[in-house]
C-alpha positions in Angstrom: 0.0 0.0 0.0 2.9 2.4 0.9 4.5 1.7 -2.5 1.2 2.5 -4.3 0.9 5.8 -2.4 4.5 6.6 -3.2 4.0 5.8 -6.9 0.9 7.9 -7.1 2.5 10.8 -5.3 5.5 10.6 -7.6 3.3 10.6 -10.7 1.3 13.6 -9.5 4.5 15.6 -8.8 5.9 14.6 -12.2 2.7 15.5 -14.1 2.6 18.9 -12.3 6.2 19.6 -13.3 5.5 18.7 -16.9 2.4 20.9 -16.9 4.5 23.8 -15.6 7.1 23.3 -18.3 4.4 23.3 -21.0 2.7 26.5 -19.7 3.5 29.6 -21.7 5.1 32.6 -20.1 2.7 35.6 -19.9 4.7 37.3 -22.6 4.6 34.3 -25.0 0.8 34.7 -25.2 -0.5 36.6 -28.1 -2.5 39.6 -27.1 -5.4 40.2 -29.4 -7.1 43.3 -28.0 -5.0 46.1 -29.5 -7.7 47.4 -31.8 -10.7 46.2 -29.7 -13.3 48.1 -27.8 -13.5 48.2 -24.1 -16.6 46.0 -24.4 -14.4 43.3 -25.8 -11.6 44.0 -23.3 -13.9 43.5 -20.3 -15.0 40.1 -21.6 -11.4 38.9 -22.3 -9.3 36.6 -20.3 -6.7 38.0 -17.8 -3.9 36.4 -19.9 -5.1 38.2 -23.0 -5.3 41.5 -21.2 -1.8 41.1 -19.7 -0.3 40.1 -23.0 -1.9 43.0 -24.9 -0.9 45.5 -22.2 2.6 44.0 -22.3 2.7 44.7 -26.1 1.8 48.4 -25.5 4.4 48.8 -22.8 7.1 47.1 -24.9 6.2 49.4 -27.9 6.5 52.4 -25.6 9.9 51.2 -24.4 11.2 50.3 -27.8 10.1 53.7 -29.3 11.5 55.5 -26.2 8.2 57.2 -25.5 8.6 56.8 -21.7 10.4 59.1 -19.3 14.1 58.2 -18.7 13.3 56.8 -15.2 10.8 54.4 -16.7 13.2 53.3 -19.4 15.8 52.7 -16.8 13.4 50.7 -14.6 12.6 48.5 -17.6 16.3 48.0 -18.4 17.0 47.0 -14.8 14.0 44.8 -14.3 13.7 43.4 -17.8 10.5 41.3 -18.4 9.5 41.7 -14.7 9.4 45.4 -15.2 7.3 45.2 -18.3 5.0 42.7 -16.6 4.6 45.0 -13.7 3.7 48.0 -15.9 1.4 45.8 -18.0 -0.4 44.8 -14.8 -0.8 48.5 -14.0 -2.4 49.1 -17.4 -4.7 46.2 -16.9 -5.8 47.5 -13.5 -6.3 51.0 -14.9 -8.4 49.8 -17.9 -10.5 47.4 -15.8 -11.1 50.1 -13.1 -12.0 52.8 -15.7 -14.3 50.7 -17.9 -15.3 47.3 -16.5 -17.9 46.2 -14.0 -17.0 42.5 -13.8 -17.0 41.1 -17.3 -19.2 43.9 -18.7 -18.1 47.3 -19.9 -19.8 50.4 -18.5 -22.2 52.0 -20.9 -20.1 55.1 -21.2 -16.9 53.3 -22.0 -18.1 50.3 -24.1 -17.2 51.8 -27.5 -13.9 53.3 -26.4 -11.0 51.8 -28.1 -8.5 49.9 -26.0 -5.5 51.6 -27.6 -7.0 55.1 -26.8 -7.5 54.3 -23.2 -4.1 52.7 -22.9 -2.5 55.9 -24.2 -4.6 58.1 -21.9 -3.7 55.8 -18.9 0.0 56.0 -19.7 -0.2 59.8 -19.8 -2.2 60.0 -16.5 0.3 57.7 -14.8 3.0 60.1 -15.9 5.0 57.5 -17.8 5.2 59.4 -21.1 7.6 62.2 -21.9 11.2 63.3 -22.2 12.8 65.1 -19.3 
């Protein structure tokens, strides 16, 4: 009986490790919400939101649209820095436009890319100093 429990435990641990190896990193997901409305954003999965927001943050970094301290923070923290900033974008958009999985009436037709840009400005990320 002990051998059976040990074998089952070993198989569970092994299968969990294999699953973790197969799981994509957040940045390997393909965000699909770049041209979407907030109605579509609010219905989307958290992974899709994070991947899309990560694309916007990466583009801002590559194009050097951010303030020097933001650029430096991304350079120092690499993907963790981009993920953190992407999470801030997700929170900002969800707070501004979503009530659960539904968009507020006032924001439902607003484009995601417009609200991302406005959020980056309001968070004081954009600009050259």
